[in-house]
ROSE-4610 file (N, C-alpha, C; in Angstrom, 1 decimal, always signed):
// ROSE-4610
residu = [M/M/M/G/G/G/K/K/K/V/V/V/R/R/R/P/P/P/E/E/E/R/R/R/V/V/V/K/K/K/K/K/K/V/V/V/A/A/A/R/R/R/E/E/E/L/L/L/L/L/L/E/E/E/R/R/R/F/F/F/P/P/P/E/E/E/K/K/K/F/F/F/T/T/T/T/T/T/N/N/N/F/F/F/E/E/E/S/S/S/N/N/N/K/K/K/K/K/K/L/L/L/V/V/V/A/A/A/S/S/S/L/L/L/T/T/T/N/N/N/I/I/I/S/S/S/S/S/S/A/A/A/R/R/R/L/L/L/R/R/R/N/N/N/R/R/R/I/I/I/A/A/A/G/G/G/Y/Y/Y/I/I/I/T/T/T/R/R/R/L/L/L/L/L/L/T/T/T/I/I/I/A/A/A/Q/Q/Q/A/A/A/P/P/P/Q/Q/Q/V/V/V/A/A/A/E/E/E/T/T/T/I/I/I/E/E/E/S/S/S/E/E/E/E/E/E/T/T/T/E/E/E]
num = [1/1/1/2/2/2/3/3/3/4/4/4/5/5/5/6/6/6/7/7/7/8/8/8/9/9/9/10/10/10/11/11/11/12/12/12/13/13/13/14/14/14/15/15/15/16/16/16/17/17/17/18/18/18/19/19/19/20/20/20/21/21/21/22/22/22/23/23/23/24/24/24/25/25/25/26/26/26/27/27/27/28/28/28/29/29/29/30/30/30/31/31/31/32/32/32/33/33/33/34/34/34/35/35/35/36/36/36/37/37/37/38/38/38/39/39/39/40/40/40/41/41/41/42/42/42/43/43/43/44/44/44/45/45/45/46/46/46/47/47/47/48/48/48/49/49/49/50/50/50/51/51/51/52/52/52/53/53/53/54/54/54/55/55/55/56/56/56/57/57/57/58/58/58/59/59/59/60/60/60/61/61/61/62/62/62/63/63/63/64/64/64/65/65/65/66/66/66/67/67/67/68/68/68/69/69/69/70/70/70/71/71/71/72/72/72/73/73/73/74/74/74/75/75/75/76/76/76]
x = [+0.8/+0.0/+0.9/+0.4/+1.1/+0.7/+1.4/+1.1/+0.0/-0.8/-1.9/-1.3/-1.5/-1.1/-2.2/-2.2/-3.3/-3.3/-4.5/-4.7/-3.8/-3.7/-2.9/-1.4/-0.9/+0.5/+0.6/-0.3/-0.3/-0.4/-1.4/-1.7/-0.4/+0.2/+1.3/+2.5/+2.7/+3.8/+3.6/+2.4/+2.2/+2.4/+1.9/+2.0/+3.5/+4.3/+5.7/+6.4/+6.0/+6.6/+6.2/+5.0/+4.6/+5.4/+5.5/+6.2/+7.7/+8.3/+9.8/+10.3/+9.9/+10.3/+11.8/+12.6/+14.0/+14.8/+14.2/+14.9/+14.9/+13.9/+13.8/+14.5/+15.0/+15.8/+15.2/+15.8/+15.4/+16.1/+16.8/+17.5/+16.6/+16.2/+15.2/+15.8/+17.0/+17.6/+17.6/+17.9/+17.9/+16.5/+15.6/+14.2/+13.6/+14.0/+13.6/+14.0/+15.2/+15.7/+15.0/+14.7/+14.0/+12.5/+11.9/+10.5/+10.5/+11.5/+11.6/+11.8/+12.6/+12.9/+11.8/+11.0/+10.0/+8.6/+8.4/+7.1/+7.3/+6.2/+6.3/+5.7/+6.0/+5.5/+6.4/+5.8/+6.6/+6.7/+5.9/+5.9/+6.9/+7.9/+8.9/+8.3/+7.3/+6.7/+6.0/+5.3/+4.6/+5.6/+6.6/+7.7/+8.3/+8.6/+9.2/+8.3/+7.0/+6.1/+6.0/+5.9/+5.9/+7.1/+8.3/+9.6/+9.7/+9.2/+9.2/+8.3/+7.1/+6.2/+6.8/+7.4/+8.1/+9.2/+10.0/+11.0/+10.4/+9.4/+8.7/+8.2/+7.5/+7.0/+8.1/+9.2/+10.3/+11.0/+11.1/+11.7/+10.8/+9.5/+8.6/+8.7/+8.8/+8.9/+10.2/+11.2/+12.5/+12.7/+11.9/+12.0/+11.9/+11.0/+11.0/+12.2/+12.8/+14.0/+15.2/+15.3/+16.4/+16.2/+15.0/+14.8/+15.1/+14.8/+15.1/+16.7/+17.4/+18.8/+19.4/+19.0/+19.5/+19.3/+18.1/+17.7/+18.6/+18.8/+19.6/+21.1/+21.6/+23.0/+23.1/+22.1/+22.1/+22.1/+21.4/+21.3/+22.5/+23.3/+24.5/+25.6]
y = [-1.2/+0.0/+1.2/+2.3/+3.5/+4.5/+5.6/+6.6/+7.4/+7.9/+8.8/+10.2/+11.0/+12.3/+13.3/+14.4/+15.4/+15.8/+16.1/+16.6/+17.8/+18.7/+19.9/+19.6/+18.6/+18.2/+17.7/+16.8/+16.2/+17.3/+18.2/+19.2/+20.1/+20.6/+21.5/+20.8/+19.5/+18.7/+18.5/+18.2/+17.9/+19.2/+20.3/+21.6/+22.0/+21.8/+22.1/+21.3/+20.0/+19.1/+19.5/+20.0/+20.4/+21.7/+22.6/+23.9/+23.7/+22.9/+22.8/+21.3/+20.6/+19.1/+18.9/+19.8/+19.5/+19.9/+20.6/+21.1/+20.0/+19.2/+18.2/+16.9/+16.3/+15.0/+14.0/+12.9/+11.9/+12.1/+13.2/+13.6/+14.4/+13.9/+14.7/+16.0/+16.1/+17.3/+18.4/+18.1/+19.1/+19.6/+18.6/+18.9/+19.8/+19.6/+20.4/+21.8/+22.0/+23.4/+24.1/+23.3/+23.8/+24.2/+23.4/+23.7/+25.0/+25.1/+26.3/+27.6/+27.5/+28.6/+28.9/+27.9/+28.1/+28.5/+28.2/+28.5/+29.4/+29.9/+30.7/+29.9/+28.7/+27.8/+28.1/+28.5/+28.8/+27.6/+26.6/+25.4/+24.4/+24.1/+23.1/+21.7/+21.4/+20.1/+19.9/+21.0/+20.9/+20.9/+21.7/+21.8/+20.4/+19.7/+18.4/+17.4/+17.4/+16.5/+16.6/+17.9/+18.1/+17.6/+18.0/+17.5/+16.0/+15.3/+13.9/+13.3/+13.9/+13.3/+13.5/+14.6/+14.8/+13.8/+13.5/+12.5/+11.2/+10.8/+9.5/+9.4/+10.4/+10.4/+10.2/+10.9/+10.7/+9.4/+8.8/+7.5/+6.4/+6.6/+5.6/+5.7/+7.0/+7.2/+6.6/+6.6/+6.1/+4.6/+3.9/+2.5/+1.7/+1.9/+1.1/+1.3/+2.5/+2.8/+2.0/+2.0/+1.2/-0.3/-0.8/-2.2/-2.5/-1.7/-1.9/-1.9/-1.1/-1.0/-2.3/-2.7/-3.9/-5.1/-5.2/-6.4/-6.3/-5.2/-5.1/-5.4/-5.1/-5.5/-7.0/-7.6/-9.0/-9.8/-9.3/-10.1/-9.9/-9.0/-8.8/-9.7]
z = [+0.0/+0.0/+0.0/-0.6/-0.7/+0.5/+0.5/+1.5/+1.1/+2.1/+1.8/+1.9/+0.8/+0.7/+0.5/+1.1/+0.8/-0.6/-1.1/-2.5/-2.8/-1.8/-2.0/-2.4/-1.7/-2.0/-3.4/-3.8/-5.1/-6.2/-6.0/-7.0/-7.2/-6.1/-6.2/-6.9/-6.5/-7.0/-8.5/-9.0/-10.4/-11.2/-10.6/-11.3/-11.4/-10.4/-10.5/-11.5/-11.6/-12.6/-14.0/-14.2/-15.5/-15.9/-15.0/-15.3/-15.5/-14.6/-14.6/-14.6/-15.7/-15.6/-15.7/-16.3/-16.4/-15.1/-14.2/-13.0/-11.9/-11.8/-10.7/-11.1/-10.0/-10.1/-9.1/-9.0/-8.0/-6.7/-6.5/-5.3/-4.4/-3.3/-2.4/-1.9/-1.6/-1.0/-2.1/-3.3/-4.4/-4.7/-4.7/-4.9/-3.8/-2.6/-1.4/-1.6/-2.1/-2.3/-3.4/-4.5/-5.6/-5.2/-4.5/-4.1/-3.2/-2.4/-1.5/-2.4/-3.4/-4.2/-5.2/-5.7/-6.7/-6.1/-4.9/-4.2/-3.0/-2.5/-1.3/-0.1/+0.0/+1.1/+2.3/+3.4/+4.6/+5.5/+5.4/+6.2/+5.7/+6.6/+6.2/+6.0/+6.7/+6.6/+5.3/+4.9/+3.6/+2.4/+2.5/+1.5/+1.3/+2.4/+2.4/+1.8/+2.1/+1.5/+0.0/-0.4/-1.9/-2.6/-2.0/-2.6/-2.6/-1.5/-1.4/-2.5/-2.7/-3.7/-5.1/-5.4/-6.7/-6.9/-5.8/-5.9/-6.2/-5.6/-5.7/-7.2/-7.7/-9.0/-10.1/-9.9/-10.8/-10.7/-9.5/-9.3/-10.0/-9.9/-10.5/-12.0/-12.6/-14.0/-14.6/-13.8/-14.3/-14.2/-13.4/-13.2/-14.5/-15.4/-16.6/-17.5/-17.5/-18.3/-17.7/-16.4/-15.8/-16.1/-16.0/-16.3/-17.7/-18.7/-20.1/-20.3/-19.6/-19.7/-19.2/-18.0/-17.4/-18.4/-18.9/-19.8/-21.1/-21.6/-22.8/-22.6/-21.4/-21.0/-20.8/-20.3/-20.0/-21.3/-22.3/-23.6/-24.5/-24.2/-25.0/-24.7]
């Protein structure tokens, strides 16, 4: 089962990923700094939740690419 996240966290995270897809990475610390600089969220807890959700979304998106790379290396 996954974690339950408020709709506000998901909405802000998706919006940031739409606007700045090239800036975010799978590194939580860098995403945390980017969220702080791109938004005016004063709450550290909310900022961290948004950065964590962005990190999670990007990690999930990269999983099929990593699997394909591993499979192609094994067949060679």
